[in-house]
C-alpha positions in Angstrom: 0.0 0.0 -0.2 2.8 2.3 0.8 4.4 1.9 -2.5 1.3 2.3 -4.4 1.0 5.7 -2.6 4.3 6.8 -3.1 3.9 5.9 -7.3 1.1 7.5 -7.4 2.3 10.8 -5.6 5.5 10.7 -7.9 3.2 10.3 -11.3 1.0 13.2 -10.0 4.0 15.6 -9.5 4.8 14.7 -12.6 1.7 15.4 -14.2 1.3 18.6 -12.1 4.7 19.9 -13.3 3.5 19.3 -17.0 0.3 20.9 -16.1 2.5 24.1 -15.1 4.3 24.3 -18.0 1.0 25.0 -20.4 -0.3 27.4 -18.1 3.2 29.2 -18.3 2.9 29.1 -22.1 -0.8 30.9 -21.8 -0.8 34.5 -22.5 -3.5 35.4 -19.9 -3.3 34.1 -15.7 -5.7 31.6 -14.3 -7.1 32.7 -11.1 -6.8 31.9 -7.7 -9.7 29.4 -7.8 -9.0 27.1 -10.7 -5.1 27.3 -9.3 -6.7 25.7 -6.3 -8.9 23.6 -8.8 -6.5 22.7 -11.2 -3.5 22.3 -9.1 -3.6 22.2 -5.2 -7.1 19.8 -5.2 -5.0 16.9 -7.2 -2.4 17.1 -5.0 -4.3 16.6 -1.8 -5.6 13.9 -3.5 -2.6 12.0 -4.3 -1.7 12.9 -0.5 -4.4 10.4 0.1 -6.8 13.3 1.7 -10.5 12.5 0.8 -11.6 16.0 -0.3 -15.1 14.9 -0.3 -15.2 13.8 3.3 -16.2 17.2 5.2 -14.3 15.4 8.5 -11.5 15.4 6.6 -11.1 18.6 4.2 -12.7 21.8 4.4 -12.6 24.4 2.1 -13.0 28.1 3.3 -12.6 27.2 7.1 -13.1 29.5 10.2 -12.0 28.5 13.7 -14.4 31.1 15.0 -17.1 33.0 12.8 -15.6 35.8 13.4 -12.2 34.8 11.8 -11.2 35.3 8.1 -11.2 32.0 6.5 -8.4 29.8 5.0 -8.3 27.9 2.0 -8.1 24.3 3.1 -8.2 23.2 6.4 -7.1 19.4 6.9 -8.3 17.1 9.9 -7.5 14.3 12.0 -9.9 12.5 14.3 -12.4 15.7 13.5 -9.4 18.0 14.9 -7.8 20.5 12.2 -4.0 19.3 11.5 -2.7 21.8 9.0 -3.9 24.9 7.4 -2.8 25.7 3.5 -3.2 28.9 2.2 -3.5 29.2 -1.8 -2.5 32.5 -3.6 -3.0 32.2 -7.5 -0.1 30.5 -9.9 1.1 34.1 -11.1 1.4 35.4 -7.7 4.8 35.4 -5.7 4.3 33.8 -2.2 7.5 36.2 -0.8 5.2 38.7 0.7 5.4 38.7 4.4 2.0 39.9 5.3 0.8 35.9 3.2 3.2 34.4 5.6 2.2 36.3 8.7 -1.8 35.9 7.9 -1.5 31.7 7.6 0.9 31.4 10.5 -1.7 33.9 12.4 -4.8 31.8 11.7 -2.9 28.3 12.7 -1.4 29.7 15.8 -4.8 31.1 17.1 -6.8 28.1 16.2 -4.3 25.9 18.1 -3.0 24.4 14.9 0.7 23.7 14.6 1.7 23.2 11.0 0.6 25.4 8.0 1.5 25.5 4.1 1.8 28.6 1.6 1.5 28.1 -1.9 1.1 29.2 -5.5 0.0 25.7 -6.8 4.0 25.6 -7.9 6.0 26.5 -4.7 5.0 24.8 -1.7 6.3 26.6 1.8 6.0 24.8 5.1 5.7 26.4 8.5 5.2 25.3 12.2 3.3 28.1 13.6 4.2 27.1 17.2 7.9 27.1 16.7 9.1 29.8 19.4 10.5 31.9 16.5 10.5 34.7 14.4 7.8 34.4 12.0 10.0 34.2 8.9 12.0 31.7 11.1 9.4 29.5 10.9 10.0 28.2 7.8 10.7 24.4 8.1 10.7 22.9 4.3 10.1 24.4 0.7 10.0 23.3 -2.7 8.8 24.0 -6.1 7.3 21.4 -8.5 8.3 22.7 -11.8 11.7 21.8 -10.4 12.3 18.7 -12.4 16.0 18.2 -11.1 14.3 17.9 -7.5 12.0 15.7 -8.1 13.0 13.4 -5.8 13.0 15.9 -3.2 9.5 17.4 -3.5 8.3 14.1 -3.4 9.6 13.2 -0.1 8.9 16.7 1.2 5.2 16.8 -0.1 4.8 13.6 1.2 5.1 15.0 4.8 1.6 15.9 5.1 0.1 13.3 3.5 -2.2 11.9 5.6 -0.6 9.0 6.4 2.7 11.2 7.4 0.7 13.3 9.0 -1.3 10.5 11.3 2.3 9.0 12.5 3.5 12.7 12.7 7.2 12.2 11.0 7.1 16.1 10.4 7.0 16.6 13.7 10.0 14.4 14.6 12.1 16.2 11.5 11.3 19.7 12.8 12.7 18.6 16.2 16.0 17.8 14.3 15.8 20.6 12.0 15.1 23.3 15.0 18.2 21.5 17.0 20.4 21.6 13.7 19.5 25.2 13.2 20.5 26.3 16.8 24.0 24.0 16.4 24.7 25.7 12.9 24.2 29.1 14.3 26.5 28.4 17.5 29.1 27.0 15.2 29.3 30.0 12.7 29.7 32.1 15.6 33.0 30.5 17.1 34.1 29.5 13.8 34.3 33.9 13.4 37.1 34.3 15.6 35.7 32.9 19.3 38.6 33.5 22.0 38.0 29.7 23.4 38.3 28.6 19.9 41.5 30.6 19.2 43.1 29.2 22.3 42.1 25.7 21.3 44.2 25.7 18.4 46.9 27.8 20.0 47.1 24.7 22.1 47.3 22.2 19.4 49.3 24.3 17.5 51.8 26.0 20.2 53.9 27.2 17.3 51.2 29.8 16.3 50.4 33.1 17.9 46.9 33.8 18.8 47.3 36.6 16.6 48.1 34.4 13.6 45.3 32.3 14.4 42.6 35.1 15.0 43.9 36.5 11.4 43.7 32.9 9.9 39.9 32.5 11.0 39.1 35.6 9.6 40.4 34.8 6.1 38.6 30.8 6.2 35.5 30.3 4.7 34.4 27.5 6.8 30.5 26.8 6.3 28.2 24.8 8.4 25.9 22.5 6.3 23.4 20.0 7.2 21.8 17.3 5.0 18.0 17.7 4.1 16.3 15.3 6.5 13.9 13.2 4.5 13.5 10.6 7.2 13.5 10.2 10.9 16.9 10.8 12.3 18.8 8.3 14.4 17.8 8.9 18.6 20.8 10.4 20.1 22.9 8.5 22.9 21.5 8.9 26.1 23.5 11.2 28.2 25.8 9.3 31.1 25.7 10.5 34.7 27.8 9.6 37.8 26.4 8.8 40.9 26.4 12.1 42.5 24.9 13.8 39.3 22.3 10.8 39.6 21.6 11.7 43.6 20.9 15.7 42.3 18.4 14.6 39.9 14.9 14.5 41.6 12.4 13.5 38.5 9.2 12.5 39.2 8.9 8.4 39.3 5.3 8.3 38.0 6.7 8.2 34.6 7.9 5.0 33.1 8.6 3.1 29.7 5.2 1.6 29.9 3.3 5.2 30.9 0.6 6.6 28.4 -0.1 9.5 30.4 0.8 13.1 29.4 2.6 15.0 31.7 0.7 17.9 33.3 1.8 21.1 34.7 1.8 19.4 38.2 4.2 16.9 36.5 6.6 19.7 35.5 7.1 20.9 39.5 7.5 17.5 40.6 10.2 17.1 38.0 12.0 20.4 39.1 11.3 21.6 35.4 9.7 24.5 37.0 10.3 25.9 40.4 7.7 28.3 42.5 7.1 30.7 42.7 6.5 30.8 38.8 4.9 33.0 36.2 4.0 31.9 32.4 3.8 34.0 29.6 2.7 34.9 26.1 2.5 37.5 23.4 -1.2 38.0 21.7 -1.8 41.0 19.6 1.5 42.6 20.5 0.7 42.2 24.3 2.9 40.0 26.9 -0.3 38.5 29.1 1.7 36.5 32.4 -0.3 33.5 34.7 1.0 32.0 37.5 1.4 28.4 38.3 -0.3 27.0 41.5 1.4 24.5 43.9 -1.2 22.2 42.1 -0.1 22.7 38.4 -3.5 25.0 38.0 -3.2 28.3 36.6 -3.9 31.6 37.9 -4.8 33.9 35.1 -6.4 37.5 35.4 -7.9 36.7 39.0 -9.3 33.3 37.9 -7.9 29.6 38.8 -7.7 27.2 35.2 -6.7 23.4 35.3 -4.8 23.4 32.3 -2.6 25.8 30.2 -5.2 25.6 27.5 -7.9 26.4 29.7 -6.2 29.6 30.4 -4.9 30.2 27.0 -8.3 30.1 25.7 -9.4 32.4 28.6 -6.3 34.5 27.6 -7.6 34.6 23.6 -10.8 34.6 24.1 -12.2 31.7 22.3 -13.6 28.2 22.9 -10.5 26.6 22.4 -6.6 27.3 21.9 -3.7 25.1 22.6 -2.1 26.2 25.9 1.0 24.1 25.3 2.1 26.0 22.5 0.5 28.9 23.6 2.4 29.8 27.3 5.9 29.9 28.1 8.2 29.8 30.8 11.7 31.5 31.4 13.8 28.8 32.8 16.9 29.9 35.6 18.8 31.3 32.4 16.2 33.6 31.2 15.6 31.7 28.0 11.8 31.3 27.3 10.6 27.6 26.3 7.1 26.6 25.6 5.7 24.4 27.8 5.5 21.7 25.1 9.0 21.8 24.9 8.9 20.9 28.6 6.5 18.6 28.0 8.8 16.5 25.1 11.7 16.7 27.2 10.0 15.3 30.5 8.2 12.5 28.0 11.7 11.5 26.6 13.4 11.4 29.9 10.6 8.9 30.8 11.1 6.8 28.0 14.9 6.6 28.6 14.5 5.5 32.1 
């Protein structure tokens, strides 16, 4: 079944590439509606989304009646998992307003993944990533680029119904996010970090630190990572000595066989959040704060809420909100981490035990 799906997707992308060539040869542009009908909907079908099932694919979807509609909303178990915003084929999708629009739609509705496309180029964004909107980009491919056909098939398959169900895209995003942070750090170090200069001087005592510094300024060292198209290997489990193990007081409620997802109370028990603690979120250019209570409940605007999502819904004045992505906690170093990041860390820890 998997082989048949990939063969069908491969064939569909080749057909769409031919269709794009015909469109480019036209003297008049086609509309956004024709772009969706001729180029986008057939691709969604090849990705095994049932466009005739209202519980799976909806057009002009509004999370709330007052919201602007999104062109396509894809659902798993009747909950939206991906928003797709389409523009006409003759339009560039470089305008930041369109990116801000679709990412804003997704973040407000609690949907992690969104796609911006003109029927040829597809850009994937993680709306919940705790970075500037311009850095939420995960992957982009162009169907008309025949030279990258294999990568185009692999990347577009990440938003197929099967891949979205097994959350393959989330696994790859986490590796991409880590690689991006490591790349930035390495590039800064390679520009002439004093610790690197001292390390090289120690290994090459015949060179002065000035010579090494000048050499690094001349060097053209680049850090690149291969495009991840499959699940990366799990990182090795860090080893701790007995003294370190004594200082780690993680909750024993989470074992490898546990299926219960961590709650805020478990963050407190694990020492990931230390009272008194505040969580914060930025919404419509306004920073809102809430307090974490001893029992794991959230105090916001004078009212107690049992979960981050309930507090988040109250903050944005909507019926629902993904509070785990909405709220962030500032750790001892002052760095903001979303509650979903803390939950992922605790889940990974419990699996390693």
